[in-house]
MIDRENDREN-926971 format. One record per residue: x, y, z of N, C-alpha, C in turn; residue number from 1. Coordinates in Angstrom, 3 decimals, always signed. Atoms other than C-alpha are relative to their C-alpha. Layout:
[node [X Y Z] [X Y Z] [X Y Z] NUM]
...
This chain:
[node [-1.236 -0.632 +0.385] [-11.158 -9.720 +7.271] [+0.014 +0.172 -1.512] 1]
[node [-0.109 -0.286 +1.425] [-10.585 -8.101 +3.888] [+1.462 -0.030 -0.413] 2]
[node [-1.357 +0.080 +0.515] [-7.545 -8.576 +1.727] [+0.066 +0.723 -1.337] 3]
[node [-0.261 -0.681 +1.265] [-6.286 -6.233 -0.977] [+1.356 -0.482 -0.503] 4]
[node [-1.203 +0.586 +0.586] [-3.669 -7.636 -3.329] [+0.619 +0.983 -0.993] 5]
[node [-0.643 -0.885 +0.969] [-1.090 -5.559 -5.213] [+0.197 -0.694 -1.348] 6]
[node [-0.220 +0.518 +1.349] [-0.857 -6.003 -8.974] [+0.414 +1.154 -0.902] 7]
[node [-0.471 -1.010 +0.945] [+0.714 -4.192 -11.906] [-1.011 +0.204 -1.122] 8]
[node [+0.890 -0.334 +1.109] [-1.454 -2.400 -14.449] [+0.770 -0.207 -1.303] 9]
[node [-0.670 +0.282 +1.266] [-0.544 -3.748 -17.899] [-0.744 +0.579 -1.202] 10]
[node [+0.764 -0.612 +1.088] [-3.318 -2.198 -20.006] [-1.181 +0.751 +0.594] 11]
[node [+1.151 -0.800 -0.425] [-6.022 +0.438 -19.646] [-0.891 +0.200 -1.218] 12]
[node [+0.930 -0.213 +1.109] [-9.147 +0.723 -21.779] [-0.009 +1.473 -0.396] 13]
[node [+0.035 -1.372 +0.500] [-9.645 +3.849 -23.888] [-0.839 +0.924 +0.870] 14]
[node [+0.855 -0.844 -0.844] [-12.414 +5.088 -21.595] [+0.529 +0.137 +1.432] 15]
[node [-0.689 -0.051 -1.300] [-10.081 +4.612 -18.560] [-0.883 -0.468 +1.167] 16]
[node [+0.877 +0.526 -1.046] [-12.838 +2.799 -16.651] [+0.439 -1.368 +0.511] 17]
[node [-0.487 +1.324 -0.408] [-11.196 -0.630 -16.575] [+1.450 -0.151 -0.438] 18]
[node [-1.400 +0.277 +0.314] [-7.692 -2.017 -16.671] [+0.226 -1.500 +0.104] 19]
[node [-0.458 +1.370 -0.178] [-5.950 -5.329 -17.026] [+1.225 +0.067 +0.892] 20]
[node [-1.137 +0.064 -0.906] [-3.594 -6.172 -14.186] [+0.612 -1.388 -0.080] 21]
[node [-0.711 +1.267 +0.020] [-1.012 -8.907 -13.864] [+0.620 -0.246 +1.364] 22]
[node [-0.623 +0.426 -1.247] [+0.057 -10.800 -10.774] [+0.540 -1.404 -0.221] 23]
[node [-0.665 +1.280 +0.241] [+2.573 -13.589 -11.275] [-0.520 -0.684 -1.262] 24]
[node [+0.436 +0.532 +1.279] [+1.392 -14.024 -14.865] [-1.500 -0.166 -0.154] 25]
[node [+1.457 +0.085 +0.071] [-2.306 -14.147 -14.013] [-0.537 +1.394 -0.313] 26]
[node [+0.572 -1.293 +0.406] [-4.219 -11.374 -15.772] [-1.482 +0.038 +0.323] 27]
[node [+1.394 -0.178 -0.391] [-7.536 -9.981 -14.630] [-0.433 +1.407 -0.357] 28]
[node [+0.552 -1.316 +0.271] [-9.768 -7.117 -15.698] [-0.591 +0.547 +1.299] 29]
[node [+0.489 -0.630 -1.227] [-10.534 -4.682 -12.883] [-0.606 +1.361 -0.318] 30]
[node [+0.605 -1.318 +0.136] [-12.495 -1.475 -12.398] [+0.948 +1.071 +0.542] 31]
[node [-0.752 -1.167 -0.467] [-10.740 +1.889 -12.095] [-0.936 +1.100 +0.490] 32]
[node [+1.011 -0.993 -0.369] [-13.931 +3.645 -10.962] [+0.365 +0.802 +1.244] 33]
[node [-0.331 -0.687 -1.253] [-12.419 +4.571 -7.594] [+1.281 +0.817 -0.074] 34]
[node [-1.287 -0.689 +0.131] [-9.163 +6.040 -8.944] [+0.040 +0.884 -1.234] 35]
[node [-0.325 -0.798 +1.183] [-7.936 +8.715 -11.293] [+1.512 -0.048 -0.170] 36]
[node [-1.428 -0.114 +0.256] [-4.528 +9.137 -12.876] [+0.758 -1.314 +0.168] 37]
[node [-0.692 +1.290 -0.001] [-3.624 +5.449 -13.236] [+0.579 -0.213 -1.392] 38]
[node [-0.675 +0.231 +1.278] [-1.128 +4.549 -15.954] [+0.537 -1.422 -0.055] 39]
[node [-0.642 +1.304 +0.161] [+0.300 +1.352 -17.385] [+1.332 +0.022 +0.746] 40]
[node [-1.217 +0.084 -0.784] [+3.137 +0.194 -15.158] [-0.190 +0.356 +1.462] 41]
[node [+0.303 -0.307 -1.402] [+1.528 +1.525 -11.965] [-0.375 -1.274 +0.736] 42]
[node [+0.474 +1.082 -0.860] [+0.878 -0.823 -9.068] [-1.194 +0.501 +0.779] 43]
[node [+1.211 -0.352 -0.732] [-2.557 -0.808 -7.470] [-0.354 -1.123 +0.966] 44]
[node [+0.562 +1.003 -0.902] [-4.178 -2.565 -4.539] [-1.388 -0.341 -0.494] 45]
[node [+1.278 +0.462 +0.546] [-7.129 -4.653 -5.707] [-0.783 -0.744 +1.067] 46]
[node [+0.911 +0.729 -0.882] [-10.111 -5.810 -3.682] [-1.317 -0.166 -0.747] 47]
[node [+1.245 +0.385 +0.691] [-13.164 -7.571 -5.195] [-0.163 +0.672 -1.367] 48]
[node [+0.084 -0.488 +1.364] [-12.313 -6.381 -8.693] [+0.132 +1.501 -0.166] 49]
[node [-0.164 -1.445 +0.062] [-11.723 -2.709 -7.855] [+1.408 +0.392 +0.431] 50]
[node [-1.265 -0.579 -0.429] [-8.451 -0.811 -7.722] [-0.326 +1.014 +1.084] 51]
[node [+0.303 -0.878 -1.130] [-8.513 +0.877 -4.313] [+0.934 +1.206 +0.064] 52]
[node [-0.953 -1.102 +0.020] [-5.333 +2.963 -4.503] [+1.296 -0.444 -0.664] 53]
[node [-1.302 +0.274 +0.592] [-1.942 +3.234 -6.155] [+1.015 -0.181 +1.118] 54]
[node [-1.098 +0.168 -0.936] [+1.163 +2.026 -4.347] [+1.305 -0.039 -0.787] 55]
[node [-1.305 +0.016 +0.665] [+4.869 +2.168 -5.105] [+0.381 -1.434 -0.354] 56]
[node [-0.481 +1.349 +0.319] [+6.600 -0.776 -6.771] [+0.680 -0.666 +1.197] 57]
[node [-0.675 +0.545 -1.181] [+8.646 -1.196 -3.589] [-0.998 -0.532 +1.021] 58]
[node [+1.037 +0.452 -0.935] [+5.539 -1.432 -1.415] [-0.694 -1.260 -0.526] 59]
[node [+0.607 +1.192 +0.597] [+3.994 -3.936 -3.846] [+0.906 -1.212 +0.207] 60]
[node [-0.957 +1.095 -0.170] [+7.154 -6.055 -3.694] [+0.043 -0.481 +1.450] 61]
[node [-0.021 +0.377 -1.422] [+7.253 -5.981 +0.129] [-1.266 -0.760 +0.386] 62]
[node [+1.269 +0.647 -0.333] [+3.580 -6.905 +0.381] [-0.068 -1.407 -0.571] 63]
[node [+0.027 +1.325 +0.621] [+3.889 -9.798 -2.072] [+0.980 -0.946 +0.682] 64]
[node [-0.967 +0.837 -0.718] [+6.993 -11.074 -0.245] [-0.574 -0.456 +1.337] 65]
[node [+0.625 +0.367 -1.274] [+5.123 -11.009 +3.080] [-1.104 -1.036 -0.208] 66]
[node [+1.059 +0.965 +0.285] [+2.184 -12.851 +1.520] [+0.594 -1.366 -0.323] 67]
[node [-0.664 +1.267 +0.334] [+4.542 -15.523 +0.113] [+0.551 -0.645 +1.262] 68]
[node [-0.528 +0.516 -1.263] [+6.194 -15.875 +3.522] [-1.117 -0.584 +0.862] 69]
[node [+1.152 +0.484 -0.759] [+2.808 -16.263 +5.192] [-0.496 -1.330 -0.559] 70]
[node [+0.428 +1.248 +0.643] [+1.863 -18.952 +2.666] [+0.925 -1.150 +0.395] 71]
[node [-0.963 +1.036 -0.388] [+5.054 -20.885 +3.492] [-0.219 -0.446 +1.443] 72]
[node [+0.184 +0.310 -1.417] [+4.381 -20.697 +7.222] [-1.282 -0.809 +0.233] 73]
[node [+1.282 +0.671 -0.221] [+0.785 -21.876 +6.917] [-0.152 -1.283 -0.791] 74]
[node [+0.098 +1.226 +0.811] [+1.478 -24.675 +4.440] [+0.523 -1.211 +0.724] 75]
């Protein structure tokens, strides 16, 4: 099973090949090689260090809430 996690883009390099994303204060550099037209403030789904696609802030919030709920149930 694969899992893609939503995160907010907080910075993009000048060459637009990589970005820094933030998820609950944790920042990580990711590749934008699979996407075009990503801007700071966008939410993307990340899998193994690659942004797979853009999603709305509402979808990111719903997904993160479901993941938190799942964590509570399995803990």
